[in-house]
C-alpha positions, 0 to 999 in steps of 0.5 A: 042601356047596354051591358058593361061588356057591350059598352066596353067594346063600343068604347074600344072601337071609338078609341080605335076609330080616333087612332085611324081618324075614321070620321065616318065610323065615329059619326056612325057611333054617335047619336044625332044629339051627341056632344064632346066636352073638352074642358080647359081654356086652350084653343081646342077647349069647348063643347062640340056638336056632332057636326063640329066633331065631323069638321074637326076630324076632317082637319086632323091631317092638317095638324098630324099628317102621319096621324095619332096613335092611340093606346088604351091603358085601362077601361072601366064600365058601369051602367051607361058609362065607360071610363077610358085611360088612353095615350096618344102619340104623333108628330105635329105639323110643326115637327113637335112631338105630341104625346098626350094622356087622356081620361075619356068618360063615354056615355052611351044611349041605346048602343051609341055614344051620346056624350064624350068628356075628354080630359087631357094634358091641357099644357101639351095642347097649349104648347103644341097644337095651340102654339101658345095661344089661349082660347080665342073664341067662345064655345060654339064659335070657330077656334083657331088651331095651328 
């Protein structure tokens, strides 16, 4: 277990890498058995493995050609967990503004991220990214993103 300051630094680097869509850096931060949990019933909801996160990251430019800018509004670290309040802004390929707020709960093991729980405004995801469709595939199967 790392100390709270080290874990905060890793969490800050994680959010920065998301903002750059630096998939290689994200993969280096993750343990091999990491999982990303996105609750809800949107087309992006589910539990993702490291390989699935890599595939999703490679597709981000399809949806946000100019990327997403992330801003951290607050962070709290305790033991092996860091809670991050953040916000993203970007223009979806449809031309719609995407401005979402998040609570990331990041769990670390031996200095690497083993789990991320990404809580966000699911209505924003539903309207902008999913084009109004609900989840169309069970967790672990391909999801349709627009």
